C-alpha positions as CSV (number, residue, x, y, z in Angstrom):
1,X,-265.1,-16.1,-78.2
2,X,-263.2,-14.2,-75.5
3,X,-262.7,-10.4,-75.3
4,X,-260.1,-9.0,-77.6
5,X,-256.7,-8.7,-76.0
6,X,-253.9,-6.3,-76.7
7,X,-251.6,-9.3,-76.6
8,X,-251.0,-10.9,-80.0
9,X,-248.8,-13.4,-81.9
10,X,-247.5,-11.4,-84.9
11,X,-247.9,-13.0,-88.4
12,X,-244.7,-14.3,-89.9
13,X,-244.7,-11.7,-92.6
14,X,-244.5,-8.8,-90.1
15,X,-241.2,-7.0,-89.6
16,X,-238.5,-8.9,-87.8
17,X,-234.8,-8.5,-87.1
18,X,-233.1,-11.9,-87.5
19,X,-233.7,-15.5,-88.3
20,X,-232.5,-18.2,-85.8
21,X,-230.7,-21.3,-87.0
22,X,-229.1,-24.2,-85.2
23,X,-226.0,-25.6,-87.0
24,X,-225.8,-29.3,-87.8
25,X,-223.0,-31.2,-86.1
26,X,-221.4,-34.6,-85.8
27,X,-223.2,-35.4,-82.5
28,X,-226.6,-34.9,-84.2
29,X,-228.7,-37.1,-86.4
30,X,-227.0,-35.4,-89.4
31,X,-223.7,-37.1,-88.7
32,X,-224.0,-39.6,-91.5
33,X,-224.7,-36.9,-94.1
34,X,-223.0,-33.9,-92.5
35,X,-221.4,-32.5,-95.6
36,X,-224.6,-32.7,-97.6
37,X,-226.8,-30.9,-95.0
38,X,-224.1,-28.3,-94.3
39,X,-224.2,-27.3,-98.0
40,X,-228.0,-26.9,-97.7
41,X,-227.5,-24.7,-94.5
42,X,-225.0,-22.5,-96.4
43,X,-227.5,-21.9,-99.2
44,X,-230.2,-21.1,-96.6
45,X,-228.0,-18.6,-94.8
46,X,-226.9,-17.1,-98.2
47,X,-230.6,-16.6,-99.1
48,X,-231.6,-15.1,-95.7
49,X,-228.7,-12.7,-95.4
50,X,-229.6,-11.1,-98.7
51,X,-232.3,-9.5,-96.7
52,X,-231.9,-9.8,-92.9
53,X,-229.5,-11.0,-90.2
54,X,-229.0,-14.6,-89.0
55,X,-228.4,-15.8,-85.4
56,X,-226.7,-19.2,-85.2
57,X,-226.4,-21.5,-82.2
58,X,-224.0,-24.4,-82.2
59,X,-221.9,-26.4,-79.7
60,X,-218.8,-25.2,-81.4
61,X,-219.2,-21.9,-83.3
62,X,-215.9,-22.2,-85.2
63,X,-217.6,-24.8,-87.4
64,X,-220.3,-22.5,-88.9
65,X,-217.9,-19.6,-88.9
66,X,-215.6,-21.6,-91.2
67,X,-218.4,-22.5,-93.5
68,X,-219.9,-19.0,-93.7
69,X,-216.6,-17.0,-93.9
70,X,-217.6,-15.8,-97.4
71,X,-220.7,-14.0,-96.0
72,X,-220.4,-10.5,-94.6
73,X,-219.8,-11.2,-90.8
74,X,-221.9,-8.1,-89.9
75,X,-225.0,-10.2,-90.9
76,X,-224.3,-13.2,-88.6
77,X,-224.1,-13.5,-84.8
78,X,-222.9,-16.8,-83.3
79,X,-223.7,-18.2,-79.8
80,X,-222.0,-21.3,-78.4
81,X,-224.8,-23.4,-77.0
82,X,-225.2,-27.2,-76.6
83,X,-227.8,-28.6,-79.0
84,X,-229.4,-32.0,-79.7
85,X,-230.5,-31.2,-83.2
86,X,-231.4,-28.3,-85.6
87,X,-235.1,-27.8,-85.7
88,X,-235.2,-24.1,-84.6
89,X,-238.9,-23.7,-85.5
90,X,-239.9,-26.1,-82.8
91,X,-237.5,-25.3,-79.9
92,X,-237.2,-21.6,-80.7
93,X,-238.7,-18.8,-78.6
94,X,-242.3,-17.8,-79.7
95,X,-242.5,-14.1,-79.2
96,X,-245.8,-12.2,-78.5
97,X,-246.2,-8.5,-78.1
98,X,-248.8,-6.0,-76.8
99,X,-250.0,-2.5,-77.6
100,X,-247.5,-1.0,-75.1
101,X,-244.5,-2.3,-76.9
102,X,-243.8,-5.1,-74.4
103,X,-242.3,-8.2,-76.0
104,X,-242.8,-11.5,-74.3
105,X,-240.5,-14.5,-74.8
106,X,-242.7,-17.5,-74.5
107,X,-240.5,-20.5,-73.7
108,X,-242.7,-23.7,-74.2
109,X,-241.6,-27.2,-73.4
110,X,-240.0,-28.9,-76.4
111,X,-240.2,-32.7,-75.8
112,X,-238.9,-34.1,-79.1
113,X,-242.3,-34.1,-80.8
114,X,-244.1,-36.1,-78.2
115,X,-241.1,-38.0,-76.7
116,X,-239.8,-39.4,-80.0
117,X,-236.3,-38.0,-79.8
118,X,-233.8,-36.6,-77.3
119,X,-234.5,-32.9,-76.6
120,X,-232.9,-32.1,-73.2
121,X,-230.4,-29.6,-74.7
122,X,-232.7,-28.1,-77.3
123,X,-235.3,-27.5,-74.6
124,X,-232.9,-25.1,-72.8
125,X,-231.7,-23.1,-75.9
126,X,-234.1,-20.2,-75.3
127,X,-232.9,-19.9,-71.6
128,X,-229.3,-20.1,-72.7
129,X,-229.8,-17.4,-75.4
130,X,-231.3,-15.1,-72.8
131,X,-228.3,-15.8,-70.4
132,X,-225.8,-15.0,-73.2
133,X,-227.7,-11.8,-74.1
134,X,-228.8,-12.9,-77.6
135,X,-232.4,-12.0,-76.9
136,X,-234.2,-10.0,-74.2
137,X,-237.8,-9.4,-73.2
138,X,-240.3,-10.4,-70.6
139,X,-239.6,-14.1,-70.0
140,X,-242.7,-16.3,-69.8
141,X,-241.8,-19.8,-68.6
142,X,-244.3,-22.1,-70.3
143,X,-242.3,-25.3,-69.6
144,X,-245.4,-27.0,-68.2
145,X,-247.0,-26.9,-71.7
146,X,-245.5,-28.8,-74.7
147,X,-245.8,-26.7,-77.9
148,X,-243.7,-26.4,-81.1
149,X,-243.6,-23.4,-83.3
150,X,-244.3,-25.5,-86.4
151,X,-247.6,-26.6,-84.9
152,X,-249.3,-23.1,-85.0
153,X,-249.9,-20.4,-87.6
154,X,-251.1,-16.8,-86.8
155,X,-252.6,-14.2,-89.0
156,X,-251.5,-11.5,-86.5
157,X,-255.1,-10.4,-86.0
158,X,-256.4,-13.0,-83.5
159,X,-256.6,-16.3,-85.4
160,X,-254.5,-19.3,-84.7
161,X,-254.5,-22.3,-87.1
162,X,-253.4,-25.7,-85.9
163,X,-254.0,-29.4,-86.2
164,X,-255.8,-31.7,-83.8
165,X,-253.4,-34.6,-84.6
166,X,-250.5,-32.7,-83.2
167,X,-251.9,-30.6,-80.4
168,X,-254.1,-33.4,-79.0
169,X,-251.2,-35.9,-79.1
170,X,-251.2,-37.8,-75.7
171,X,-247.4,-37.5,-75.5
172,X,-247.5,-33.7,-75.5
173,X,-250.2,-32.5,-73.1
174,X,-252.1,-35.7,-72.5
175,X,-253.6,-34.6,-69.2
176,X,-255.3,-31.7,-70.9
177,X,-258.6,-31.7,-72.8
178,X,-259.1,-30.0,-76.2
179,X,-260.8,-27.1,-74.3
180,X,-257.9,-26.8,-71.9
181,X,-255.4,-26.6,-74.8
182,X,-257.6,-24.1,-76.7
183,X,-257.7,-21.9,-73.6
184,X,-254.0,-22.0,-73.3
185,X,-253.6,-20.8,-76.9
186,X,-256.2,-18.1,-76.5
187,X,-254.6,-16.8,-73.3
188,X,-250.9,-17.0,-74.2
189,X,-251.3,-15.6,-77.7
190,X,-254.2,-13.1,-77.1
191,X,-256.1,-15.0,-79.8
192,X,-259.9,-14.8,-80.4
193,X,-260.4,-17.9,-82.5
194,X,-258.6,-21.2,-82.8
195,X,-259.1,-23.0,-86.2
196,X,-258.5,-26.8,-85.9
197,X,-257.7,-29.0,-88.9
198,X,-258.7,-32.6,-88.3
199,X,-257.3,-34.1,-91.6
200,X,-254.1,-34.1,-93.5
201,X,-250.8,-35.8,-93.0
202,X,-247.5,-36.4,-94.8
203,X,-246.0,-39.9,-94.8
204,X,-242.6,-39.9,-93.0
205,X,-243.5,-36.9,-90.9
206,X,-242.3,-37.2,-87.3
207,X,-244.3,-34.2,-86.0
208,X,-247.8,-35.6,-85.9
209,X,-248.9,-33.3,-88.8
210,X,-247.5,-29.9,-88.0
211,X,-249.5,-27.2,-89.6
212,X,-246.4,-25.8,-91.4
213,X,-246.2,-28.9,-93.5
214,X,-249.8,-28.7,-94.6
215,X,-251.5,-25.3,-94.6
216,X,-250.0,-21.8,-94.1
217,X,-251.7,-18.4,-93.4
218,X,-250.7,-15.7,-95.9
219,X,-251.7,-12.0,-96.1
220,X,-255.2,-10.9,-97.1
221,X,-257.1,-13.7,-95.3
222,X,-255.4,-16.3,-97.5
223,X,-254.5,-19.9,-96.7
224,X,-251.9,-21.7,-98.9
225,X,-252.3,-25.5,-98.5
226,X,-251.0,-28.7,-100.0
227,X,-253.2,-30.8,-102.3
228,X,-253.0,-33.6,-104.9
229,X,-255.1,-34.7,-107.8
230,X,-253.5,-38.1,-107.9
231,X,-256.1,-40.5,-106.6
232,X,-253.5,-43.2,-106.3
233,X,-251.4,-41.2,-103.9
234,X,-251.6,-42.3,-100.3
235,X,-252.3,-38.7,-99.2
236,X,-255.2,-38.1,-101.6
237,X,-258.2,-38.9,-99.3
238,X,-256.8,-37.1,-96.2
239,X,-255.7,-34.0,-98.2
240,X,-259.2,-33.9,-99.9
241,X,-260.8,-34.0,-96.5
242,X,-258.5,-31.2,-95.3
243,X,-259.3,-29.1,-98.4
244,X,-263.1,-29.5,-97.7
245,X,-262.5,-28.5,-94.0
246,X,-260.5,-25.5,-95.0
247,X,-263.4,-24.4,-97.2
248,X,-265.6,-24.3,-94.1
249,X,-263.2,-22.1,-92.0
250,X,-264.0,-18.4,-91.6
251,X,-262.1,-15.3,-90.6
252,X,-263.0,-13.2,-87.5
253,X,-265.5,-11.4,-89.8
254,X,-267.0,-14.8,-90.6
255,X,-265.9,-14.6,-94.2
256,X,-264.4,-17.7,-95.9
257,X,-260.6,-17.6,-96.5
258,X,-259.1,-17.3,-99.9
259,X,-257.6,-20.7,-100.6
260,X,-254.6,-21.4,-102.8
261,X,-253.5,-25.0,-103.5
262,X,-249.9,-26.0,-103.8
263,X,-249.0,-29.2,-105.5
264,X,-247.5,-32.2,-103.6
265,X,-244.0,-32.9,-104.8
266,X,-243.5,-36.2,-106.6
267,X,-242.7,-39.0,-104.1
268,X,-239.2,-39.1,-102.7
269,X,-237.9,-42.1,-100.9
270,X,-235.0,-42.8,-98.5
271,X,-232.5,-45.6,-99.1
272,X,-234.8,-48.1,-97.2
273,X,-237.8,-47.3,-99.4
274,X,-239.7,-45.1,-97.0
275,X,-241.4,-42.0,-98.3
276,X,-240.0,-38.7,-97.1
277,X,-242.3,-35.8,-96.2
278,X,-241.5,-33.4,-99.0
279,X,-243.8,-30.3,-99.0
280,X,-243.7,-26.9,-100.6
281,X,-245.8,-25.5,-97.7
282,X,-242.7,-25.4,-95.5
283,X,-241.6,-22.0,-96.7
284,X,-240.2,-19.1,-94.7
285,X,-241.9,-15.7,-95.1
286,X,-239.4,-12.8,-94.9
287,X,-240.2,-9.0,-95.1
288,X,-239.6,-8.8,-98.8
289,X,-239.2,-12.3,-100.0
290,X,-240.5,-15.9,-99.4
291,X,-237.8,-18.5,-99.3
292,X,-239.4,-21.8,-100.5
293,X,-238.0,-25.3,-100.5
294,X,-237.6,-27.1,-103.8
295,X,-236.8,-30.8,-104.5
296,X,-235.0,-31.0,-107.8
297,X,-238.3,-31.6,-109.6
298,X,-238.2,-28.9,-112.4
299,X,-241.9,-28.9,-113.4
300,X,-243.3,-29.3,-109.9
301,X,-240.8,-26.8,-108.4
302,X,-241.6,-24.2,-111.1
303,X,-245.4,-24.7,-110.7
304,X,-245.1,-24.3,-106.9
305,X,-243.0,-21.1,-107.4
306,X,-245.6,-19.6,-109.7
307,X,-248.4,-20.5,-107.3
308,X,-246.5,-19.0,-104.4
309,X,-246.1,-15.7,-106.3
310,X,-249.9,-15.5,-106.6
311,X,-250.2,-16.0,-102.8
312,X,-247.4,-13.4,-102.1
313,X,-247.7,-10.9,-105.0
314,X,-245.6,-8.3,-103.2
315,X,-242.8,-10.7,-102.3
316,X,-239.9,-12.1,-104.3
317,X,-239.9,-15.9,-104.4
318,X,-236.5,-17.4,-103.6
319,X,-235.9,-21.1,-103.8
320,X,-233.5,-23.5,-101.9
321,X,-233.0,-27.2,-102.7
322,X,-234.0,-29.0,-99.5
323,X,-233.6,-32.6,-100.5
324,X,-231.0,-32.9,-97.7
325,X,-233.4,-31.6,-95.0
326,X,-236.2,-34.0,-95.8
327,X,-233.9,-37.0,-95.2
328,X,-234.3,-36.1,-91.5
329,X,-238.1,-35.5,-92.1
330,X,-238.2,-31.7,-92.0
331,X,-237.7,-28.8,-94.5
332,X,-236.9,-25.1,-94.6
333,X,-239.4,-23.6,-92.3
334,X,-238.6,-26.3,-89.7
335,X,-235.0,-25.2,-89.4
336,X,-235.7,-21.4,-89.0
337,X,-237.4,-19.1,-86.5
338,X,-237.9,-15.4,-86.9
339,X,-236.9,-13.1,-84.1
340,X,-238.4,-9.6,-83.8
341,X,-235.8,-6.8,-83.8
342,X,-237.2,-5.5,-80.5
343,X,-235.9,-8.6,-78.6
344,X,-232.4,-8.6,-80.1
């Protein structure tokens, strides 16, 4: 365990100034269902702007402006930037800060989740946002290291939670050992302890088991995770193994975490019969609310909402139907990235 650094990666529930979104467009994978996903994005922006501001990047900003004209324009800023897709969590800037009030814009390589999809434009969004004055801070070029925001969770106190399936993927940083990758996380994020999950997956997930689809750090040394009691479900064995591993993890004070289990949504399939990676764990933590994806499953959706309220007793739980998003194998957290007010 290395010496405590003043540098840290804030927890998601800490104060921030805006949420970054990338608007879906006809040259993205959303083209075949653009109207449906646009409706979902409108609902997400409506939910976020009840509490904080939104920054939207798009190749043509007139399109989101038209769709969001009913929302107070003081709460939305638009930047015209070329994009491949809309997964802001994974290409977005990851901001660290230190005790002296210095905010560092960590710009990691985004390579389409291990070279699966085109990412040349998305990989440059952070640099283009800086050029246009959308964000400012101390720029830290980490383009030599592939890392997506959805692959790490921080408690803000020195712990990073991640999955070995994703971070040890040979198509991300295949020339580095697990020890090399751990050192990169410790150094860049001022962390003291890296917690690795070796189990857990969602069928249909393109990210190689991003942590934000499976297990999330919540306040008060709590981890909210996905589980199932259905022994016939293809995920049962892996999620049980993940649960048992979570029970072995400890805080910096070597205490076990408080564990809260979210249900797995009932299976949802695409038109070709492939299961989609629906998960309630892909929620966005705001300062006063938690915006949680739901999937038009009244009983499961209600149960997940009630469980989330236990995990976040001081937050209001807000829900958005994200059936559209999972058709491209992501959900609500995947399309958002929080930006501290100090960098805006």
